[in-house]
C-alpha positions in Angstrom: 5.6 57.1 7.8 6.5 53.7 9.1 8.8 53.7 11.6 12.1 51.7 11.1 10.4 49.5 14.4 6.9 49.0 13.0 8.7 48.3 9.6 11.1 45.9 10.9 8.1 44.5 12.5 6.2 43.9 9.7 8.9 42.5 7.5 9.3 39.8 10.4 5.2 38.8 10.0 6.1 38.7 6.5 9.0 36.3 6.4 7.4 34.1 9.3 4.3 33.7 7.5 5.9 32.9 4.0 8.2 30.3 5.6 5.4 28.7 7.7 3.6 28.4 4.2 6.3 25.8 3.1 6.4 24.2 6.5 3.9 21.4 5.4 5.1 21.1 1.7 7.2 18.1 0.6 9.1 18.2 -2.6 10.2 15.6 -5.5 12.7 16.2 -7.8 13.5 13.7 -10.8 15.2 12.7 -13.9 14.1 9.4 -15.7 16.4 8.3 -18.7 14.7 6.6 -21.5 11.0 8.3 -20.9 10.5 11.0 -22.3 7.0 11.7 -21.4 4.7 10.0 -19.5 2.8 10.1 -15.7 3.6 8.4 -12.6 1.2 7.8 -9.8 2.0 8.5 -6.4 -0.2 7.5 -2.8 0.4 7.0 0.9 -0.4 3.8 2.6 0.1 5.7 5.9 -2.4 8.6 5.4 0.6 10.9 4.5 -1.4 12.1 1.6 -5.1 11.6 0.8 -6.3 10.2 -2.2 -4.0 9.2 -5.9 -2.1 12.2 -7.2 0.1 12.0 -10.5 3.0 13.4 -11.5 3.7 14.3 -15.6 6.8 13.4 -16.7 8.1 15.7 -19.8 11.4 16.0 -21.2 12.5 13.0 -18.9 11.8 15.4 -16.2 9.5 15.7 -13.3 8.5 17.2 -10.0 5.9 16.9 -7.5 5.3 19.0 -4.3 2.4 18.5 -2.1 1.1 19.5 2.0 1.6 16.7 4.2 -0.6 16.0 6.7 2.3 14.2 8.5 5.8 12.3 8.3 4.5 10.2 5.7 5.6 7.0 3.2 4.9 7.7 -0.6 4.9 5.5 -3.0 5.3 5.9 -6.7 3.7 3.8 -9.1 5.6 3.7 -12.5 4.1 2.8 -16.0 4.8 -1.3 -15.3 2.7 -1.0 -12.2 6.2 -1.6 -10.0 6.3 0.6 -6.8 9.1 2.7 -4.9 8.7 4.3 -1.5 9.9 7.9 -0.6 10.0 8.7 3.0 8.6 11.9 3.4 8.5 14.7 6.0 7.5 18.7 5.8 10.0 21.2 4.3 12.5 18.3 2.7 13.5 17.9 -0.8 14.5 14.7 -2.2 15.9 13.4 -5.6 14.8 10.5 -8.2 17.0 9.6 -10.9 17.1 6.3 -12.9 16.7 4.7 -16.0 12.9 3.2 -17.5 14.7 0.5 -18.5 16.7 -0.1 -15.0 14.1 0.5 -12.4 15.5 -2.0 -9.8 18.5 0.5 -9.9 16.3 3.9 -9.3 18.0 6.1 -7.0 16.3 8.0 -4.5 18.6 10.6 -2.2 18.8 14.1 -0.7 17.5 12.9 2.9 19.0 10.4 5.4 16.2 7.8 5.3 16.1 8.1 1.5 20.0 7.4 1.1 20.1 4.7 3.2 17.1 3.0 1.9 18.3 3.4 -1.7 21.9 2.2 -0.4 19.8 -1.1 0.8 17.9 -1.6 -1.5 20.5 -2.1 -4.2 22.5 -4.4 -2.0 19.2 -6.2 -1.4 19.1 -6.5 -5.3 22.5 -8.2 -5.3 21.3 -11.0 -3.1 19.9 -14.7 -3.4 15.8 -14.6 -2.5 16.5 -17.1 1.0 19.6 -14.2 2.1 17.1 -11.2 1.7 15.2 -11.6 4.8 18.2 -11.9 6.9 19.4 -8.9 5.6 15.6 -6.7 5.8 15.6 -8.3 9.9 19.3 -7.1 10.6 18.6 -3.7 9.0 15.2 -3.2 11.1 17.2 -4.5 14.2 19.6 -1.9 13.7 17.6 1.1 13.1 14.6 0.7 15.0 13.4 4.2 15.2 14.0 4.6 11.1 10.7 4.8 8.9 12.4 2.5 7.0 12.5 -0.3 9.2 8.3 -0.2 9.2 8.2 0.0 5.7 10.5 -2.6 5.4 8.8 -5.0 8.0 5.7 -4.6 6.2 6.7 -5.7 2.7 9.2 -8.4 3.1 7.3 -10.3 6.1 3.6 -9.1 5.8 2.9 -8.3 2.3 4.3 -11.3 0.0 2.7 -14.3 -1.4 4.0 -16.5 2.0 3.8 -14.1 5.1 6.1 -15.0 7.8 3.7 -13.8 10.3 6.1 -15.2 13.3 8.8 -13.0 12.6 6.4 -10.2 12.2 5.3 -10.5 15.4 8.7 -10.2 16.8 9.9 -7.5 14.9 7.1 -5.5 15.6 7.3 -6.2 19.1 10.7 -5.3 18.9 10.0 -1.7 17.2 6.8 -1.0 19.7 9.2 -1.4 22.5 11.4 1.1 21.0 8.3 3.2 20.0 5.7 2.6 22.4 4.0 5.5 21.7 3.5 4.5 17.7 0.0 4.4 16.8 0.9 3.1 13.8 2.8 -0.1 15.6 0.3 -0.7 18.1 -2.5 -1.3 15.7 -0.2 -3.7 13.2 0.4 -5.5 16.4 -3.5 -6.4 16.5 -3.9 -7.1 13.0 -0.8 -9.4 13.2 -2.2 -11.2 16.1 -5.5 -12.3 13.9 -3.6 -12.9 11.1 -2.6 -16.9 11.7 -6.6 -17.1 10.9 -6.0 -17.0 7.4 -2.7 -18.0 6.5 -2.0 -19.9 3.7 -2.7 -24.0 3.9 -5.1 -23.1 6.5 -9.0 -23.4 5.4 -11.1 -20.0 4.6 -12.9 -18.8 7.5 -16.2 -18.9 8.1 -18.0 -15.4 7.5 -21.5 -13.6 7.1 -22.1 -10.0 6.1 -24.1 -8.0 4.1 -23.0 -6.3 0.7 -24.3 -2.8 -0.4 -27.2 -4.0 -2.5 -28.4 -5.6 0.8 -27.8 -9.2 -0.1 -26.8 -12.1 2.6 -23.3 -13.4 2.0 -21.2 -16.5 3.4 -18.3 -18.5 2.8 -20.9 -21.2 1.7 -21.4 -19.1 -1.7 -17.4 -20.0 -2.1 -18.0 -23.9 -1.7 -16.6 -26.2 -4.4 -15.5 -23.1 -6.4 -12.0 -21.7 -6.9 -12.4 -18.2 -4.7 -11.1 -14.9 -4.3 -11.5 -12.9 -1.1 -9.7 -9.0 -1.7 -9.9 -5.6 0.2 -9.7 -2.7 -1.9 -10.3 1.1 -1.5 -11.4 3.6 -4.5 -8.5 6.3 -3.1 -5.7 3.1 -3.3 -4.5 2.8 -7.2 -3.3 -0.6 -7.0 -6.9 -1.8 -5.9 -8.1 -0.1 -8.9 -6.0 -2.0 -11.1 -6.8 -5.2 -9.5 -10.2 -4.7 -9.6 -10.0 -4.7 -13.3 -7.9 -7.6 -13.2 -11.2 -9.4 -11.0 -13.4 -8.4 -13.7 -11.0 -9.8 -16.2 -11.0 -13.2 -14.2 -14.9 -13.5 -13.7 -15.9 -12.1 -17.3 -13.1 -15.4 -18.5 -14.2 -17.9 -15.6 -18.2 -17.1 -15.3 -19.8 -18.8 -12.3 -16.5 -21.3 -11.6 -14.9 -18.5 -10.1 -16.6 -16.9 -7.0 -15.2 -13.2 -5.7 -16.0 -11.6 -2.5 -14.4 -8.3 -2.1 -14.6 -5.7 1.3 -14.2 -2.0 0.8 -12.7 0.2 3.2 -13.8 3.4 1.7 -16.0 5.8 4.5 -19.3 6.0 2.7 -20.7 2.7 1.7 -23.1 5.1 -0.5 -20.6 6.1 -2.6 -19.0 2.5 -3.1 -22.2 1.3 -4.3 -22.1 3.8 -6.5 -18.6 2.5 -8.2 -20.4 -1.1 -8.1 -22.7 0.4 -10.0 -20.5 2.2 -12.2 -17.7 -0.4 -13.0 -20.5 -3.2 -13.2 -18.8 -5.0 -10.5 -20.8 -8.5 -10.7 -20.0 -10.0 -7.7 -20.5 -9.1 -3.5 -19.1 -6.2 -2.9 -19.2 -5.4 1.3 -18.7 -2.2 2.8 -20.1 -1.0 6.3 -17.9 2.6 6.3 -16.2 1.2 9.6 -12.5 1.3 7.5 -10.4 -0.9 8.7 -12.6 -1.6 11.8 -14.6 -3.4 9.5 -15.0 -7.5 11.1 -14.2 -8.9 8.1 -10.6 -7.8 7.7 -9.3 -9.0 11.3 -11.7 -12.6 10.3 -9.4 -13.0 6.6 -6.1 -11.4 8.4 -6.0 -8.3 5.9 -3.3 -5.6 6.8 -3.4 -3.3 3.9 -5.2 -2.2 0.8 -5.3 -4.0 -1.6 -5.3 -7.6 -0.6 -6.4 -10.7 -1.4 -6.8 -14.5 -0.8 -6.9 -17.1 -2.9 -8.8 -20.1 -2.3 -9.0 -23.8 -4.5 -12.6 -26.2 -4.3 -11.7 -27.4 -1.2 -11.5 -23.9 0.7 -8.2 -24.3 1.2 -6.4 -20.9 1.3 -3.6 -21.4 -1.2 -1.5 -18.1 -1.8 -2.4 -14.5 -0.3 -1.2 -10.9 -1.3 -0.7 -11.4 -4.9 0.2 -8.9 -7.0 -2.7 -8.6 -9.6 -0.7 -10.4 -12.9 0.4 -13.0 -10.0 -3.3 -13.4 -8.7 -4.4 -13.4 -12.8 -1.7 -16.2 -13.5 -2.6 -18.1 -10.1 -6.6 -18.4 -11.1 -6.0 -19.2 -14.5 -3.6 -22.2 -13.6 -6.7 -23.3 -11.1 -9.3 -23.1 -13.9 -7.5 -24.1 -16.7 
């Protein structure tokens, strides 16, 4: 017979590993009115999960559970391509409730970070556009240790059609002072320092590189043409959606439009297969160095996907446009 002491030990071990097996999991439960069936996409811009996951919606309800590599920001992509961040930690569970016809009013709750961001987002929805940056800056300065603040800095001061690099640098330095060991902030500080070279209104920086087919690509290839320089990754949903936009534009405008892309996939051979499979007709550069690829610094790219739109005089007229905005801008320039 097993002694009481041994039985207690086995029960302890069982409970320990049972609990441990859930320590790395994050769970999301939700209900979306006016959407009986469908699918959401989810990805992590800071590497909390690898690749792109899908969240099926059945009878207006959905659930999602994943192992986290570390505390992360997850981005839910809705069918209309709008996005909402979810701040995830292992062992936590959050709730998503909303109406598919009013996604701006969606509520994501269950943890302090998500509760606070939901309240802030609803407040920002009620403000006039010129007042939003000040409200965002106030939150960042009041909550410097929150992952919400790091997301807000990137979302509102960098990944916009008209980035405010000076303010982004100030706020990043402020956050880094509070968290001097944060590697994400250190990397972003270096990126912001190099972003000024590709600011709106400046000329396209000179560059030279070799694409995945061995062809030499330089800024001279874009001379006298409307151009788009982009960065993408095969594991990023918005990237693949933007590639489809560029394909439509290139098919429509032909040689009037010059496109150059940088892919930050880790394996150039895989990138080349993707280029051939999707019949991408423009130069795609991939050196396997991920975010250390020199062209990213040259163009001031800090996220994926990103883009620069250049007019026929070589002047940068827009940055970081969403796919629909990108299509409209290029069509406007080449109408």
